[in-house]
C-alpha positions as a Markdown table, in Angstrom:
| # | Residue | x | y | z |
|---|---|---|---|---|
| 1 | Unk | 120.6 | 98.4 | 72.0 |
| 2 | Unk | 117.3 | 96.7 | 71.9 |
| 3 | Unk | 116.9 | 94.0 | 69.4 |
| 4 | Unk | 113.3 | 93.4 | 68.2 |
| 5 | Unk | 112.4 | 90.0 | 67.8 |
| 6 | Unk | 112.3 | 88.6 | 64.5 |
| 7 | Unk | 109.2 | 86.8 | 63.1 |
| 8 | Unk | 109.8 | 83.2 | 62.9 |
| 9 | Unk | 107.4 | 82.6 | 60.1 |
| 10 | Unk | 108.3 | 79.7 | 57.9 |
| 11 | Unk | 107.0 | 78.5 | 54.5 |
| 12 | Unk | 106.3 | 74.7 | 53.6 |
| 13 | Unk | 108.3 | 73.6 | 50.5 |
| 14 | Unk | 106.7 | 70.3 | 49.1 |
| 15 | Unk | 110.2 | 69.4 | 47.3 |
| 16 | Unk | 111.8 | 69.1 | 50.7 |
| 17 | Unk | 109.0 | 68.1 | 52.8 |
| 18 | Unk | 109.9 | 70.6 | 55.2 |
| 19 | Unk | 109.7 | 74.3 | 56.4 |
| 20 | Unk | 111.9 | 77.0 | 55.7 |
| 21 | Unk | 112.3 | 80.5 | 57.0 |
| 22 | Unk | 110.8 | 83.1 | 55.1 |
| 23 | Unk | 113.6 | 85.4 | 55.8 |
| 24 | Unk | 117.1 | 84.1 | 55.1 |
| 25 | Unk | 120.9 | 85.4 | 55.4 |
| 26 | Unk | 123.2 | 85.9 | 52.5 |
| 27 | Unk | 126.7 | 85.6 | 52.7 |
| 28 | Unk | 128.1 | 87.4 | 49.8 |
| 29 | Unk | 131.0 | 89.4 | 51.1 |
| 30 | Unk | 131.4 | 87.1 | 54.2 |
| 31 | Unk | 134.8 | 85.7 | 54.1 |
| 32 | Unk | 136.1 | 87.8 | 51.3 |
| 33 | Unk | 135.6 | 88.8 | 48.0 |
| 34 | Unk | 134.9 | 87.1 | 44.6 |
| 35 | Unk | 137.4 | 84.1 | 44.8 |
| 36 | Unk | 139.6 | 85.6 | 47.5 |
| 37 | Unk | 139.4 | 84.8 | 51.0 |
| 38 | Unk | 139.7 | 87.1 | 53.8 |
| 39 | Unk | 140.3 | 85.7 | 57.3 |
| 40 | Unk | 140.4 | 89.0 | 59.3 |
| 41 | Unk | 136.9 | 89.1 | 60.5 |
| 42 | Unk | 136.0 | 85.4 | 60.7 |
| 43 | Unk | 134.8 | 85.5 | 64.4 |
| 44 | Unk | 132.7 | 88.5 | 63.6 |
| 45 | Unk | 130.9 | 86.8 | 60.9 |
| 46 | Unk | 130.4 | 83.5 | 62.7 |
| 47 | Unk | 128.8 | 85.6 | 65.7 |
| 48 | Unk | 126.6 | 87.5 | 63.0 |
| 49 | Unk | 125.3 | 84.1 | 61.5 |
| 50 | Unk | 124.9 | 82.6 | 64.8 |
| 51 | Unk | 122.8 | 85.6 | 65.9 |
| 52 | Unk | 120.6 | 85.3 | 62.8 |
| 53 | Unk | 119.9 | 81.6 | 63.5 |
| 54 | Unk | 119.2 | 82.3 | 66.9 |
| 55 | Unk | 116.7 | 85.1 | 65.6 |
| 56 | Unk | 115.0 | 82.5 | 63.4 |
| 57 | Unk | 116.8 | 82.7 | 60.1 |
| 58 | Unk | 117.4 | 79.1 | 59.3 |
| 59 | Unk | 117.9 | 79.8 | 55.5 |
| 60 | Unk | 121.4 | 80.6 | 54.6 |
| 61 | Unk | 122.5 | 81.3 | 51.2 |
| 62 | Unk | 126.2 | 80.9 | 50.1 |
| 63 | Unk | 128.3 | 79.9 | 47.3 |
| 64 | Unk | 131.8 | 78.3 | 46.5 |
| 65 | Unk | 133.0 | 81.5 | 44.5 |
| 66 | Unk | 132.3 | 83.8 | 47.7 |
| 67 | Unk | 135.6 | 84.4 | 49.4 |
| 68 | Unk | 137.3 | 81.3 | 47.5 |
| 69 | Unk | 134.9 | 79.0 | 49.3 |
| 70 | Unk | 135.7 | 80.5 | 52.9 |
| 71 | Unk | 132.0 | 82.0 | 53.1 |
| 72 | Unk | 130.9 | 78.2 | 53.1 |
| 73 | Unk | 133.6 | 77.2 | 55.7 |
| 74 | Unk | 132.4 | 80.3 | 57.9 |
| 75 | Unk | 128.9 | 78.9 | 57.5 |
| 76 | Unk | 129.9 | 75.5 | 58.6 |
| 77 | Unk | 131.6 | 76.8 | 61.7 |
| 78 | Unk | 128.7 | 79.3 | 62.4 |
| 79 | Unk | 126.1 | 76.2 | 62.4 |
| 80 | Unk | 128.1 | 74.1 | 64.7 |
| 81 | Unk | 125.8 | 73.4 | 67.7 |
| 82 | Unk | 122.5 | 74.0 | 66.0 |
| 83 | Unk | 120.1 | 71.3 | 65.1 |
| 84 | Unk | 121.3 | 70.5 | 61.5 |
| 85 | Unk | 117.9 | 69.4 | 60.5 |
| 86 | Unk | 116.2 | 72.8 | 61.1 |
| 87 | Unk | 118.8 | 74.6 | 58.8 |
| 88 | Unk | 118.3 | 75.1 | 55.2 |
| 89 | Unk | 121.7 | 75.8 | 53.5 |
| 90 | Unk | 121.7 | 77.0 | 49.8 |
| 91 | Unk | 124.8 | 77.1 | 48.0 |
| 92 | Unk | 125.8 | 77.6 | 44.4 |
| 93 | Unk | 128.5 | 75.8 | 42.3 |
| 94 | Unk | 130.3 | 76.9 | 39.1 |
| 95 | Unk | 129.0 | 75.3 | 36.0 |
| 96 | Unk | 132.4 | 73.1 | 35.6 |
| 97 | Unk | 131.7 | 71.7 | 39.3 |
| 98 | Unk | 128.1 | 70.9 | 38.3 |
| 99 | Unk | 128.4 | 67.3 | 37.7 |
| 100 | Unk | 126.6 | 65.0 | 39.9 |
| 101 | Unk | 129.5 | 63.8 | 41.9 |
| 102 | Unk | 131.0 | 67.3 | 42.3 |
| 103 | Unk | 127.9 | 68.7 | 43.8 |
| 104 | Unk | 127.4 | 65.8 | 46.3 |
| 105 | Unk | 131.0 | 66.6 | 47.5 |
| 106 | Unk | 130.2 | 70.3 | 47.8 |
| 107 | Unk | 128.7 | 70.1 | 51.4 |
| 108 | Unk | 131.9 | 68.9 | 52.4 |
| 109 | Unk | 133.2 | 72.4 | 52.6 |
| 110 | Unk | 130.3 | 73.5 | 54.8 |
| 111 | Unk | 130.5 | 70.3 | 56.6 |
| 112 | Unk | 134.0 | 70.8 | 57.7 |
| 113 | Unk | 132.7 | 73.6 | 60.2 |
| 114 | Unk | 130.0 | 71.4 | 62.0 |
| 115 | Unk | 129.6 | 67.8 | 63.1 |
| 116 | Unk | 126.6 | 65.7 | 63.4 |
| 117 | Unk | 125.4 | 65.1 | 66.9 |
Protein backbone atom coordinates (compact mmCIF):
# COMPACT_ATOMS: atom_id res chain seq x y z
CA UNK A 1 0.00 0.00 0.00
CA UNK A 2 1.31 3.45 -0.87
CA UNK A 3 0.56 6.12 1.69
CA UNK A 4 0.17 9.63 0.39
CA UNK A 5 2.03 12.19 2.47
CA UNK A 6 -0.29 14.32 4.54
CA UNK A 7 -0.16 18.06 4.18
CA UNK A 8 1.39 19.32 7.41
CA UNK A 9 -0.46 22.63 7.34
CA UNK A 10 -0.94 24.32 10.67
CA UNK A 11 -2.95 27.27 11.88
CA UNK A 12 -1.79 29.82 14.41
CA UNK A 13 -4.12 30.03 17.42
CA UNK A 14 -3.66 33.32 19.27
CA UNK A 15 -5.22 32.14 22.56
CA UNK A 16 -2.54 29.46 22.96
CA UNK A 17 0.20 31.38 21.16
CA UNK A 18 0.97 28.31 19.11
CA UNK A 19 0.27 26.35 15.96
CA UNK A 20 -2.22 23.49 15.61
CA UNK A 21 -2.54 21.05 12.71
CA UNK A 22 -5.49 21.82 10.46
CA UNK A 23 -6.37 18.11 10.29
CA UNK A 24 -6.89 16.26 13.53
CA UNK A 25 -7.95 12.88 14.82
CA UNK A 26 -11.18 12.18 16.67
CA UNK A 27 -11.26 9.27 19.08
CA UNK A 28 -14.97 8.51 19.37
CA UNK A 29 -15.20 4.72 19.17
CA UNK A 30 -11.55 4.18 20.11
CA UNK A 31 -11.35 2.21 23.31
CA UNK A 32 -15.02 1.35 23.58
CA UNK A 33 -18.46 2.85 23.38
CA UNK A 34 -20.28 5.49 25.35
CA UNK A 35 -18.99 5.01 28.93
CA UNK A 36 -18.06 1.33 28.35
CA UNK A 37 -14.40 0.44 27.74
CA UNK A 38 -13.27 -2.19 25.24
CA UNK A 39 -9.66 -3.36 25.57
CA UNK A 40 -9.69 -5.82 22.64
CA UNK A 41 -7.92 -3.59 20.09
CA UNK A 42 -5.75 -1.33 22.25
CA UNK A 43 -2.53 -1.97 20.32
CA UNK A 44 -4.26 -1.34 16.98
CA UNK A 45 -5.72 1.96 18.18
CA UNK A 46 -2.38 3.06 19.59
CA UNK A 47 -0.67 2.25 16.27
CA UNK A 48 -3.33 4.19 14.36
CA UNK A 49 -2.97 7.25 16.59
CA UNK A 50 0.83 7.13 16.39
CA UNK A 51 0.68 6.87 12.59
CA UNK A 52 -1.61 9.88 12.47
CA UNK A 53 0.87 11.88 14.55
CA UNK A 54 3.71 10.77 12.28
CA UNK A 55 1.69 12.06 9.32
CA UNK A 56 1.28 15.45 10.96
CA UNK A 57 -2.10 15.16 12.70
CA UNK A 58 -1.02 16.67 16.00
CA UNK A 59 -4.55 17.72 17.02
CA UNK A 60 -6.28 14.90 18.93
CA UNK A 61 -9.87 15.13 20.19
CA UNK A 62 -11.11 12.85 22.97
CA UNK A 63 -13.55 12.89 25.88
CA UNK A 64 -13.97 11.34 29.30
CA UNK A 65 -17.10 9.48 28.20
CA UNK A 66 -15.44 7.80 25.19
CA UNK A 67 -14.96 4.24 26.33
CA UNK A 68 -15.50 5.29 29.92
CA UNK A 69 -12.25 7.27 29.78
CA UNK A 70 -10.31 4.47 28.07
CA UNK A 71 -9.97 6.58 24.91
CA UNK A 72 -8.07 9.19 26.94
CA UNK A 73 -5.81 6.45 28.32
CA UNK A 74 -5.07 5.20 24.80
CA UNK A 75 -4.23 8.72 23.66
CA UNK A 76 -1.82 8.96 26.58
CA UNK A 77 -0.08 5.76 25.53
CA UNK A 78 -0.03 6.74 21.85
CA UNK A 79 1.66 10.09 22.44
CA UNK A 80 4.46 8.57 24.52
CA UNK A 81 7.79 9.46 22.91
CA UNK A 82 6.46 12.37 20.86
CA UNK A 83 7.36 15.93 21.85
CA UNK A 84 4.41 16.85 24.08
CA UNK A 85 4.72 20.55 23.30
CA UNK A 86 3.98 19.78 19.63
CA UNK A 87 0.69 18.01 20.39
CA UNK A 88 -2.66 19.71 20.99
CA UNK A 89 -5.06 17.45 22.87
CA UNK A 90 -8.69 18.43 23.30
CA UNK A 91 -10.84 16.59 25.80
CA UNK A 92 -14.38 17.22 26.93
CA UNK A 93 -15.80 16.77 30.40
CA UNK A 94 -19.26 16.07 31.71
CA UNK A 95 -20.93 19.15 33.27
CA UNK A 96 -20.67 17.73 36.78
CA UNK A 97 -16.87 17.50 36.28
CA UNK A 98 -16.52 21.05 34.95
CA UNK A 99 -15.41 22.70 38.21
CA UNK A 100 -11.96 24.25 37.96
CA UNK A 101 -10.23 21.65 40.19
CA UNK A 102 -11.88 18.76 38.34
CA UNK A 103 -10.84 20.11 34.93
CA UNK A 104 -7.25 20.64 36.07
CA UNK A 105 -7.12 16.99 37.20
CA UNK A 106 -8.53 15.64 33.89
CA UNK A 107 -5.21 15.61 32.02
CA UNK A 108 -4.12 12.98 34.53
CA UNK A 109 -5.95 10.29 32.56
CA UNK A 110 -4.16 11.22 29.33
CA UNK A 111 -1.02 11.78 31.37
CA UNK A 112 -1.03 8.20 32.67
CA UNK A 113 0.22 7.07 29.30
CA UNK A 114 3.10 9.49 28.78
CA UNK A 115 5.97 10.77 30.80
CA UNK A 116 7.66 14.11 30.42
CA UNK A 117 11.11 13.87 28.94
